[in-house]
KEGU-776014 format. One line per field, with one value per residue: y, x, z of N, C-alpha, C in turn; residue in three letters. Coordinates in nm, 3 decimals. Layout:
nv: Y ...
nu: X ...
nw: Z ...
cav: Y ...
cau: X ...
caw: Z ...
cv: Y ...
cu: X ...
cw: Z ...
aa: ALA ...
//
This chain:
nv: 18.072 17.840 17.808 18.045 18.017 17.791 17.888 18.089 17.936 17.781 17.987 18.091 17.875 17.867 18.120 18.095 17.878 17.978 18.209 18.082 17.922 18.129 18.268 18.066 18.045 18.298 18.276 18.331 18.142 17.818 17.544 17.298 17.333 17.230 16.969 16.987 17.050 16.808 16.711 16.810 16.638 16.538 16.745 16.697 16.524 16.693 16.893 16.742 16.660 16.905 16.968 16.758 16.804 17.058 17.045 17.092 17.237 17.508 17.668 17.641 17.809 17.808 17.632 17.758 17.768 17.557 17.614 17.836 17.731 17.562 17.757 17.898 17.708 17.651 17.905 17.937 17.735 17.822 18.069 18.000 17.863 18.069 18.219 18.401 18.604 18.680 18.794 18.803 18.660 18.353 18.378 18.236 18.095 18.015 17.807 17.737 17.462 17.343 17.127 17.059 16.766 16.573 16.412 16.163 15.908 15.851 15.747 15.926 16.013 16.100 16.244 16.288 16.453 16.485 16.621 16.649 16.731 16.727 16.520 16.489 16.295 16.261 16.194 16.357 16.494 16.527 16.604 16.671 16.756 16.890 17.110 17.226 17.388 17.455 17.675 17.850 18.203 18.276 18.023 17.824 17.546 17.304 17.232 17.034 16.949 16.690 16.571 16.267 15.998 15.774 15.806 16.065 16.284 16.441 16.623 16.720 16.877 16.933 17.252 17.292 17.415 17.352 17.151 17.269 17.455 17.336 17.111 16.771 16.641 16.888 17.100 17.327 17.283 17.171 16.971 16.923 16.722 16.673 16.443 16.408 16.196 16.110 16.077 15.854 15.714 15.687 15.675 15.805 15.837 15.998 16.025 16.182 16.177 16.250 16.286 16.096 16.067 15.871 15.852 15.656 15.585 15.716 15.751 15.689 15.490 15.280 15.188 15.221 15.369 15.391 15.539 15.567 15.718 15.728 15.799 15.820 15.649 15.615 15.414 15.392 15.172 15.121 14.881 14.867 14.915 14.776 14.723 14.769 14.918 14.937 15.083 15.095 15.258 15.263 15.332 15.361 15.185 15.167 14.978 14.972 14.744 14.636 14.416 14.081 14.050 13.914 13.855 13.906 13.910 14.000 14.010 14.160 14.176 14.338 14.334 14.407 14.452 14.277 14.200 13.982 13.718 13.725 13.768 13.562 13.432 13.223 13.098 13.131 13.104 13.407 13.516 13.584 13.461 13.491 13.238 13.215 13.335 13.277 13.242 13.479 13.771 14.036 14.144 14.205 14.306 14.330 14.460 14.459 14.615 14.641 14.788 14.802 14.874 14.902 14.722 14.719 14.556 14.569 14.463 14.660
nu: 15.201 15.271 15.542 15.646 15.593 15.749 16.005 16.018 16.006 16.240 16.428 16.394 16.481 16.753 16.843 16.802 16.977 17.209 17.253 17.279 17.514 17.689 17.691 17.806 18.061 18.164 18.189 17.987 17.801 17.820 17.974 17.871 17.601 17.478 17.424 17.197 17.009 16.948 16.753 16.528 16.418 16.146 16.020 16.053 15.846 15.633 15.681 15.666 15.401 15.262 15.329 15.198 14.927 14.864 14.937 14.871 14.635 14.399 14.493 14.765 14.970 15.002 15.194 15.420 15.425 15.575 15.866 15.859 15.780 15.998 16.200 16.114 16.152 16.427 16.539 16.444 16.582 16.849 16.829 16.772 17.006 17.188 17.106 16.911 17.050 17.172 17.399 17.636 17.934 17.949 18.004 18.214 18.215 18.401 18.291 18.299 18.267 18.221 18.235 18.250 18.312 18.193 18.393 18.314 18.327 18.105 17.942 17.963 17.776 17.855 17.672 17.634 17.497 17.529 17.589 17.679 17.970 18.283 18.367 18.537 18.661 18.849 19.096 19.214 19.406 19.265 18.938 18.711 18.481 18.534 18.513 18.575 18.382 18.307 18.096 17.855 17.799 17.522 17.419 17.389 17.507 17.300 17.311 17.308 17.319 17.256 17.199 17.203 17.130 17.300 17.419 17.535 17.441 17.572 17.477 17.515 17.400 17.334 17.220 16.889 16.881 17.117 17.130 17.060 17.254 17.506 17.691 17.772 18.077 18.191 18.447 18.441 18.274 18.345 18.371 18.532 18.587 18.701 18.774 18.828 19.075 19.017 18.750 18.500 18.338 18.067 18.003 17.793 17.698 17.545 17.538 17.523 17.600 17.889 18.239 18.415 18.623 18.719 18.910 18.979 19.182 19.300 19.093 18.872 18.661 18.381 18.169 18.072 17.869 17.750 17.547 17.497 17.474 17.543 17.816 18.170 18.375 18.625 18.725 18.912 19.006 19.065 19.199 19.022 18.765 18.449 18.208 18.089 17.871 17.738 17.532 17.471 17.411 17.464 17.742 18.098 18.300 18.573 18.731 18.965 19.122 19.258 19.542 19.551 19.312 18.992 18.749 18.425 18.218 17.911 17.661 17.438 17.360 17.305 17.339 17.618 17.973 18.240 18.541 18.574 18.656 18.930 19.036 19.111 18.930 18.688 18.422 18.075 17.713 17.618 17.810 18.142 18.406 18.682 18.928 19.022 18.835 18.672 18.862 18.995 19.121 19.046 18.768 18.596 18.296 18.143 17.880 17.706 17.500 17.448 17.379 17.405 17.676 18.029 18.239 18.532 18.744 19.032 19.344 19.538
nw: 2.011 2.155 2.091 2.197 2.476 2.533 2.476 2.669 2.907 2.882 2.884 3.143 3.301 3.222 3.310 3.588 3.673 3.576 3.735 3.984 3.956 3.903 4.151 4.304 4.185 4.245 4.513 4.693 4.752 4.889 4.723 4.787 4.808 4.593 4.652 4.809 4.621 4.510 4.669 4.564 4.383 4.361 4.227 3.962 3.883 3.923 3.732 3.492 3.519 3.495 3.231 3.097 3.165 3.058 2.795 2.453 2.491 2.524 2.716 2.725 2.782 3.053 3.113 3.178 3.447 3.551 3.535 3.704 3.951 4.006 4.021 4.248 4.460 4.441 4.489 4.747 4.893 4.857 4.983 5.250 5.308 5.306 5.514 5.443 5.318 5.021 4.902 5.042 5.154 5.333 5.674 5.918 6.248 6.536 6.770 7.105 7.325 7.657 7.929 8.260 8.443 8.713 8.969 9.076 8.981 8.832 8.537 8.233 7.955 7.630 7.385 7.050 6.778 6.448 6.119 5.769 5.728 5.905 6.173 6.474 6.743 7.031 7.290 7.595 7.870 8.203 8.349 8.193 7.927 7.617 7.330 6.996 6.775 6.451 6.296 6.088 6.138 6.335 6.352 6.618 6.786 6.946 7.287 7.584 7.925 8.140 8.462 8.635 8.867 8.833 8.588 8.382 8.113 7.836 7.576 7.239 6.954 6.603 6.487 6.363 6.116 5.995 5.805 5.572 5.529 5.508 5.297 5.189 5.327 5.390 5.440 5.591 5.801 6.090 6.368 6.669 6.927 7.264 7.516 7.856 8.007 8.260 8.277 8.316 8.052 7.815 7.469 7.230 6.903 6.631 6.289 5.965 5.631 5.645 5.739 5.967 6.252 6.512 6.775 7.024 7.194 7.418 7.594 7.861 7.794 7.792 7.635 7.295 7.055 6.728 6.495 6.162 5.836 5.494 5.526 5.609 5.829 6.083 6.348 6.632 6.874 7.228 7.466 7.675 7.597 7.596 7.460 7.131 6.911 6.590 6.361 6.030 5.723 5.389 5.413 5.487 5.703 5.919 6.162 6.411 6.614 6.933 6.978 7.115 7.269 7.364 7.116 6.997 6.726 6.620 6.369 6.133 5.808 5.488 5.154 5.174 5.241 5.396 5.587 5.755 5.736 5.718 5.967 6.128 6.299 6.464 6.280 6.307 6.287 6.173 6.337 6.450 6.635 6.853 6.913 7.172 7.330 7.560 7.758 7.766 7.928 7.884 7.701 7.395 7.254 6.947 6.779 6.485 6.249 5.932 5.621 5.273 5.295 5.376 5.580 5.757 5.957 6.150 6.301 6.528
cav: 18.073 17.726 17.836 18.153 17.961 17.702 17.973 18.156 17.836 17.749 18.103 18.101 17.772 17.909 18.231 18.045 17.803 18.068 18.289 17.994 17.889 18.253 18.290 17.965 18.084 18.418 18.241 18.371 18.020 17.702 17.449 17.185 17.359 17.146 16.847 17.014 17.051 16.671 16.687 16.861 16.543 16.525 16.848 16.641 16.473 16.809 16.956 16.654 16.665 17.031 16.955 16.666 16.863 17.175 17.024 17.095 17.298 17.651 17.738 17.583 17.907 17.782 17.546 17.841 17.746 17.461 17.678 17.927 17.649 17.523 17.878 17.927 17.616 17.670 18.030 17.915 17.659 17.910 18.173 17.941 17.832 18.194 18.291 18.509 18.707 18.619 18.861 18.810 18.529 18.297 18.400 18.123 18.126 17.905 17.800 17.646 17.401 17.296 17.073 16.996 16.644 16.541 16.307 16.059 15.784 15.830 15.745 16.037 15.979 16.206 16.215 16.386 16.440 16.568 16.587 16.737 16.792 16.637 16.505 16.429 16.272 16.206 16.211 16.448 16.482 16.606 16.545 16.754 16.736 17.020 17.098 17.341 17.362 17.560 17.691 17.986 18.297 18.264 17.885 17.782 17.406 17.280 17.149 17.016 16.859 16.638 16.491 16.161 15.933 15.683 15.840 16.197 16.289 16.568 16.608 16.831 16.846 17.037 17.337 17.235 17.479 17.312 17.064 17.353 17.539 17.257 16.998 16.659 16.657 17.031 17.125 17.441 17.236 17.081 16.960 16.853 16.700 16.613 16.386 16.386 16.055 16.078 16.072 15.726 15.763 15.617 15.767 15.772 15.931 15.981 16.110 16.169 16.238 16.317 16.212 16.085 16.002 15.850 15.796 15.629 15.526 15.782 15.783 15.584 15.465 15.140 15.155 15.316 15.340 15.478 15.526 15.651 15.699 15.804 15.858 15.744 15.656 15.533 15.399 15.331 15.127 15.075 14.747 14.875 14.924 14.645 14.704 14.860 14.895 15.021 15.069 15.167 15.255 15.329 15.395 15.286 15.183 15.100 14.964 14.923 14.681 14.597 14.276 14.001 14.056 13.827 13.930 13.846 13.996 13.956 14.103 14.143 14.257 14.334 14.392 14.474 14.386 14.275 14.125 13.902 13.592 13.746 13.801 13.442 13.404 13.107 13.143 13.068 13.170 13.551 13.550 13.548 13.462 13.452 13.104 13.226 13.433 13.241 13.254 13.613 13.860 14.149 14.099 14.310 14.263 14.422 14.430 14.535 14.607 14.725 14.772 14.873 14.934 14.828 14.716 14.670 14.546 14.535 14.474 14.774
cau: 15.195 15.346 15.685 15.679 15.594 15.865 16.124 16.017 16.040 16.383 16.504 16.389 16.570 16.891 16.872 16.808 17.098 17.321 17.277 17.325 17.654 17.765 17.711 17.902 18.193 18.210 18.210 17.876 17.729 17.908 17.951 17.793 17.458 17.425 17.370 17.061 16.919 16.904 16.631 16.415 16.383 16.001 15.975 16.052 15.712 15.542 15.705 15.609 15.256 15.213 15.340 15.094 14.795 14.838 14.981 14.770 14.511 14.391 14.565 14.899 15.064 15.021 15.312 15.526 15.424 15.678 15.992 15.838 15.781 16.137 16.272 16.075 16.213 16.572 16.567 16.416 16.693 16.967 16.803 16.789 17.148 17.261 17.034 16.835 17.137 17.229 17.511 17.751 17.993 17.916 18.106 18.219 18.243 18.449 18.206 18.361 18.181 18.300 18.155 18.323 18.245 18.224 18.494 18.263 18.328 17.978 17.962 17.907 17.755 17.862 17.581 17.659 17.414 17.608 17.573 17.735 18.097 18.384 18.353 18.654 18.653 18.974 19.114 19.313 19.413 19.166 18.806 18.610 18.453 18.544 18.505 18.581 18.282 18.303 17.962 17.834 17.739 17.377 17.382 17.450 17.473 17.221 17.378 17.235 17.382 17.156 17.260 17.120 17.191 17.407 17.482 17.506 17.437 17.607 17.433 17.539 17.336 17.328 17.104 16.803 16.907 17.248 17.117 17.049 17.373 17.623 17.681 17.853 18.221 18.219 18.561 18.412 18.192 18.435 18.352 18.646 18.558 18.806 18.720 18.935 19.102 18.964 18.603 18.440 18.247 18.005 17.992 17.684 17.709 17.458 17.591 17.465 17.680 18.002 18.364 18.427 18.742 18.699 19.032 18.943 19.297 19.327 18.965 18.822 18.528 18.342 18.078 18.068 17.758 17.750 17.441 17.550 17.424 17.613 17.934 18.294 18.414 18.734 18.712 19.031 18.966 19.164 19.167 18.922 18.632 18.384 18.100 18.079 17.753 17.738 17.422 17.523 17.338 17.537 17.860 18.223 18.344 18.699 18.747 19.097 19.107 19.386 19.584 19.549 19.188 18.888 18.662 18.302 18.152 17.780 17.627 17.324 17.400 17.223 17.414 17.734 18.103 18.321 18.666 18.582 18.726 19.074 19.075 19.153 18.831 18.601 18.298 17.949 17.604 17.612 17.905 18.282 18.454 18.821 18.937 19.052 18.741 18.627 18.974 19.057 19.101 18.970 18.684 18.530 18.181 18.109 17.750 17.696 17.382 17.491 17.309 17.470 17.793 18.154 18.295 18.669 18.797 19.174 19.421 19.629
caw: 2.158 2.206 2.079 2.291 2.611 2.546 2.484 2.799 3.008 2.868 2.927 3.289 3.356 3.199 3.400 3.725 3.702 3.548 3.855 4.093 3.934 3.916 4.295 4.352 4.134 4.317 4.653 4.779 4.788 4.895 4.615 4.837 4.799 4.486 4.713 4.856 4.506 4.484 4.745 4.487 4.277 4.335 4.135 3.826 3.856 3.913 3.602 3.390 3.534 3.436 3.087 3.049 3.185 2.975 2.658 2.348 2.539 2.499 2.824 2.728 2.837 3.196 3.131 3.236 3.591 3.590 3.574 3.816 4.073 4.029 4.065 4.386 4.556 4.437 4.560 4.889 4.951 4.862 5.082 5.383 5.325 5.328 5.620 5.382 5.260 4.901 4.842 5.131 5.178 5.463 5.777 6.010 6.388 6.618 6.889 7.201 7.427 7.770 8.038 8.368 8.487 8.853 8.985 9.165 8.904 8.763 8.392 8.156 7.815 7.531 7.275 6.944 6.658 6.356 5.978 5.667 5.765 5.961 6.317 6.539 6.887 7.081 7.434 7.650 8.016 8.276 8.375 8.129 7.785 7.551 7.187 6.906 6.673 6.350 6.241 6.037 6.232 6.338 6.385 6.744 6.815 7.066 7.385 7.709 8.022 8.234 8.569 8.690 8.984 8.796 8.461 8.328 7.966 7.774 7.438 7.149 6.827 6.501 6.471 6.260 5.986 5.943 5.688 5.453 5.515 5.474 5.207 5.236 5.330 5.389 5.529 5.678 5.913 6.163 6.513 6.730 7.069 7.347 7.639 7.953 8.036 8.392 8.268 8.272 7.950 7.704 7.356 7.137 6.791 6.515 6.182 5.832 5.526 5.708 5.759 6.112 6.308 6.655 6.833 7.163 7.262 7.546 7.658 7.949 7.739 7.801 7.525 7.184 6.965 6.610 6.395 6.055 5.701 5.391 5.588 5.618 5.970 6.136 6.494 6.691 7.008 7.325 7.517 7.781 7.540 7.610 7.363 7.018 6.828 6.470 6.267 5.915 5.596 5.282 5.471 5.496 5.843 5.952 6.306 6.450 6.746 6.992 6.976 7.238 7.345 7.312 7.026 6.944 6.629 6.574 6.262 6.045 5.693 5.368 5.043 5.233 5.227 5.518 5.578 5.877 5.709 5.725 6.103 6.201 6.403 6.443 6.218 6.342 6.218 6.200 6.444 6.443 6.773 6.868 6.972 7.315 7.384 7.694 7.853 7.757 8.043 7.834 7.591 7.317 7.176 6.838 6.721 6.361 6.164 5.822 5.494 5.164 5.358 5.377 5.715 5.755 6.093 6.145 6.425 6.530
cv: 17.960 17.753 17.942 18.100 17.873 17.782 18.042 18.060 17.804 17.865 18.118 17.998 17.815 18.023 18.183 17.979 17.883 18.152 18.204 17.964 18.013 18.282 18.192 18.004 18.203 18.394 18.282 18.251 17.906 17.602 17.333 17.210 17.275 17.017 16.868 17.014 16.910 16.639 16.738 16.764 16.525 16.632 16.799 16.592 16.588 16.875 16.872 16.658 16.790 17.024 16.869 16.732 16.971 17.161 17.022 17.141 17.446 17.732 17.680 17.678 17.885 17.686 17.625 17.828 17.653 17.527 17.773 17.852 17.607 17.641 17.909 17.838 17.628 17.796 18.014 17.841 17.747 18.016 18.119 17.913 17.956 18.279 18.416 18.616 18.646 18.672 18.884 18.670 18.484 18.317 18.289 18.170 18.001 17.908 17.696 17.592 17.342 17.246 17.003 16.878 16.613 16.421 16.196 15.925 15.752 15.838 15.866 15.994 16.105 16.166 16.326 16.353 16.538 16.525 16.691 16.807 16.687 16.639 16.431 16.410 16.205 16.237 16.316 16.428 16.566 16.532 16.635 16.708 16.874 17.000 17.230 17.311 17.480 17.562 17.830 18.074 18.287 18.124 17.842 17.637 17.395 17.191 17.146 16.917 16.820 16.547 16.391 16.090 15.849 15.725 15.978 16.191 16.431 16.554 16.735 16.791 16.964 17.126 17.284 17.293 17.430 17.230 17.144 17.431 17.458 17.149 16.886 16.689 16.804 17.059 17.243 17.401 17.129 17.087 16.872 16.842 16.634 16.566 16.357 16.240 16.014 16.067 15.932 15.757 15.653 15.720 15.716 15.880 15.895 16.078 16.081 16.245 16.319 16.228 16.214 16.014 15.995 15.777 15.779 15.577 15.586 15.826 15.663 15.552 15.315 15.096 15.265 15.274 15.442 15.441 15.620 15.615 15.786 15.867 15.765 15.761 15.565 15.534 15.326 15.300 15.102 14.944 14.748 14.891 14.786 14.619 14.812 14.820 14.991 14.985 15.157 15.148 15.332 15.397 15.303 15.299 15.107 15.098 14.902 14.873 14.639 14.448 14.212 14.029 13.961 13.907 13.846 13.947 13.933 14.058 14.062 14.234 14.237 14.408 14.472 14.388 14.389 14.189 14.029 13.772 13.605 13.769 13.681 13.406 13.281 13.156 13.061 13.143 13.315 13.591 13.508 13.565 13.420 13.321 13.109 13.317 13.401 13.260 13.394 13.697 13.981 14.107 14.220 14.248 14.371 14.376 14.520 14.508 14.699 14.685 14.860 14.945 14.845 14.838 14.651 14.673 14.497 14.537 14.592 14.725
cu: 15.280 15.496 15.728 15.689 15.716 15.994 16.134 16.058 16.189 16.469 16.507 16.480 16.716 16.931 16.890 16.942 17.222 17.355 17.332 17.473 17.743 17.793 17.811 18.044 18.250 18.229 18.099 17.796 17.829 17.871 17.863 17.643 17.395 17.367 17.227 16.961 16.869 16.776 16.507 16.369 16.232 15.947 15.972 15.913 15.611 15.556 15.643 15.456 15.196 15.219 15.229 14.956 14.766 14.884 14.860 14.633 14.514 14.465 14.707 15.003 15.090 15.138 15.430 15.530 15.537 15.811 15.976 15.838 15.923 16.218 16.240 16.149 16.366 16.611 16.544 16.531 16.818 16.949 16.823 16.935 17.230 17.196 16.964 16.919 17.213 17.368 17.627 17.804 17.961 18.032 18.098 18.261 18.293 18.373 18.266 18.258 18.272 18.207 18.246 18.243 18.288 18.318 18.447 18.249 18.193 18.002 17.894 17.895 17.766 17.776 17.594 17.571 17.471 17.583 17.644 17.863 18.195 18.374 18.474 18.623 18.784 18.986 19.218 19.316 19.303 19.035 18.695 18.589 18.454 18.537 18.519 18.489 18.277 18.164 17.950 17.773 17.587 17.329 17.458 17.410 17.393 17.297 17.298 17.309 17.277 17.224 17.159 17.198 17.312 17.482 17.438 17.509 17.470 17.580 17.459 17.484 17.344 17.207 17.021 16.830 17.036 17.236 17.099 17.177 17.490 17.590 17.772 18.002 18.261 18.331 18.540 18.333 18.271 18.404 18.463 18.621 18.678 18.743 18.836 18.950 19.051 18.811 18.560 18.326 18.184 17.989 17.883 17.681 17.608 17.506 17.520 17.553 17.795 18.125 18.393 18.556 18.724 18.821 19.009 19.060 19.318 19.200 18.922 18.677 18.498 18.253 18.080 17.958 17.760 17.633 17.476 17.489 17.505 17.742 18.055 18.349 18.533 18.724 18.835 19.000 19.086 19.115 19.062 18.780 18.569 18.278 18.107 17.956 17.758 17.616 17.455 17.434 17.419 17.663 17.982 18.275 18.475 18.711 18.883 19.090 19.244 19.416 19.558 19.428 19.088 18.787 18.541 18.235 18.020 17.729 17.499 17.349 17.304 17.298 17.534 17.858 18.174 18.446 18.684 18.659 18.876 19.125 19.121 19.060 18.750 18.466 18.179 17.838 17.593 17.700 18.045 18.339 18.600 18.828 18.962 18.952 18.704 18.737 19.033 19.023 19.016 18.896 18.617 18.415 18.149 17.979 17.727 17.563 17.409 17.424 17.377 17.596 17.915 18.214 18.432 18.723 18.941 19.233 19.517 19.773
cw: 2.217 2.203 2.179 2.434 2.632 2.556 2.619 2.909 3.004 2.917 3.078 3.355 3.340 3.291 3.543 3.753 3.666 3.669 3.969 4.075 3.939 4.063 4.353 4.312 4.210 4.466 4.746 4.828 4.788 4.786 4.659 4.841 4.689 4.540 4.759 4.740 4.473 4.560 4.673 4.379 4.258 4.241 3.990 3.790 3.843 3.777 3.490 3.396 3.473 3.284 3.029 3.055 3.082 2.830 2.563 2.401 2.509 2.605 2.839 2.783 2.985 3.221 3.189 3.388 3.635 3.622 3.691 3.949 4.106 4.082 4.210 4.485 4.556 4.513 4.709 4.956 4.962 4.969 5.223 5.410 5.357 5.437 5.564 5.315 5.142 4.867 4.938 5.154 5.320 5.561 5.881 6.149 6.457 6.749 6.984 7.299 7.536 7.879 8.139 8.420 8.630 8.860 9.077 9.093 8.839 8.613 8.328 8.010 7.730 7.413 7.172 6.824 6.555 6.213 5.891 5.713 5.815 6.113 6.373 6.688 6.929 7.229 7.469 7.801 8.080 8.295 8.319 7.985 7.720 7.401 7.116 6.788 6.578 6.286 6.180 6.146 6.221 6.367 6.509 6.771 6.945 7.162 7.514 7.797 8.126 8.335 8.623 8.800 8.944 8.670 8.415 8.175 7.920 7.625 7.359 7.012 6.732 6.522 6.355 6.122 5.921 5.817 5.560 5.426 5.462 5.373 5.257 5.227 5.316 5.490 5.622 5.802 5.987 6.312 6.569 6.880 7.137 7.478 7.733 7.990 8.173 8.393 8.225 8.176 7.866 7.592 7.263 7.028 6.683 6.407 6.051 5.734 5.584 5.706 5.908 6.150 6.460 6.711 6.983 7.246 7.401 7.616 7.741 7.911 7.743 7.685 7.420 7.088 6.851 6.520 6.281 5.920 5.605 5.438 5.576 5.759 5.999 6.288 6.545 6.837 7.097 7.386 7.628 7.728 7.540 7.503 7.256 6.937 6.711 6.386 6.147 5.794 5.492 5.328 5.462 5.639 5.853 6.104 6.334 6.593 6.799 6.971 7.112 7.327 7.282 7.232 6.987 6.852 6.589 6.474 6.191 5.926 5.576 5.258 5.094 5.219 5.361 5.495 5.695 5.857 5.729 5.868 6.185 6.314 6.365 6.392 6.267 6.267 6.264 6.318 6.403 6.583 6.776 6.946 7.122 7.387 7.529 7.798 7.858 7.879 8.002 7.707 7.525 7.238 7.073 6.774 6.601 6.291 6.045 5.691 5.389 5.214 5.342 5.517 5.707 5.897 6.085 6.286 6.415 6.517
aa: MET LYS THR THR VAL GLU LYS LEU SER SER GLY LEU TYR LEU LEU LEU PHE GLY PHE VAL PHE LEU TRP ILE THR LEU GLY PHE ILE ASN LEU ASN ILE LEU PHE GLN PHE LEU LYS LEU TRP PRO LEU PHE PHE ILE VAL VAL GLY ILE GLU VAL ILE PHE ARG ARG THR LYS ILE SER PHE LEU LYS VAL LEU SER PRO LEU ILE VAL ILE PHE PHE VAL VAL TRP ILE VAL SER VAL ALA GLN ASN GLY ASP PHE PHE HIS LYS ARG GLU LEU LEU LEU TYR LYS VAL TYR GLN GLN VAL SER SER ASP ASN LYS THR THR GLU LEU SER VAL ASP PHE SER PHE GLY LYS LEU LEU ILE SER GLY GLU SER GLY ASN GLU ILE SER GLY ASN LEU VAL VAL PRO ILE GLY LEU VAL PRO ASN GLN GLN PHE SER GLU PHE GLU LYS GLU ASP VAL TYR ALA VAL ALA ASN ASN ASP SER SER LYS TYR VAL PHE GLY PRO TRP ASP ASN ASN HIS LEU TRP ASP PHE ARG ILE GLY GLU ASP VAL PRO ALA LYS ILE ARG VAL GLN THR TYR THR SER ILE ASN GLU PHE ASN LEU LEU ASN ILE ASN VAL SER GLU PHE THR LEU ASN THR SER GLY SER SER SER GLU ILE VAL LEU ASN GLU ASP VAL LYS LYS VAL ARG VAL ASN SER MET GLY SER LYS ILE VAL ILE LEU ILE PRO GLN ASN ILE GLY ILE ARG ILE SER PHE ASP LYS PHE PHE SER ILE ASN ASN PHE GLU GLN LEU GLY LEU GLU LYS LYS TYR LYS GLU TYR ILE SER TYR ASP TYR ASP GLN ALA ILE LYS LYS LEU GLU ILE ASN LEU ASP PHE LYS PHE SER GLN ILE ASP ILE ARG TYR GLN
//
């Protein structure tokens, strides 16, 4: 009985992962679905627990429950990723967003919540916020525009199912936002496991906030940006700053790497300040909270 159960369990595991890799090879499942399987790590303890409980008992045949549980959760993740359809390749849709912004000099905040893919933000002429968002058919990004007396908020977020559909650095998941140069803006971004490029050179942006985990980001600033806040966990951040502006960098770090010593700034406790900061006409404050990250600040 013991040998039969062990052979059956091993066979079920081989069949499961054989089918999964076959679907990946044929293009029915995105390779990045393997990343989602990492979230099943608690199943390891369940499998070991079943082995310990039923080992050397009269009901040792119940050890076959361990591969059946694993099969259930793997099939569930693949099913959600494919919107319940295992045998058709994922079809993508270009979803366009557009928001006209009033011209009364009221600040508009663009708030983006994005994960598992590539996020681009740059400027263009005009007084609107637009975007080309690539998503699978059936997943529509959540967007909302709220008007207030002093500041409007245009928020765009992933559909809740996106975390199952996409894997890290998925080239099929691309969001490209454009902000009109006539829009006084603040930008607030939250990302997880993505590649991000934020080119703010042609955007009338005063504040930029980035909360990111497991991502790679490049931020290009213009001389009118006054405040930058970055909260980073396990990420790589590159910030390109203009020449000839006053700079104050305040930071709180934990097991992280930075290049602040190479910027020619005056070092203080948890601060680096340019020598001409008090006299500078234009000033930039950078506030960093980074853990297990690499921060690289350079002059353009």
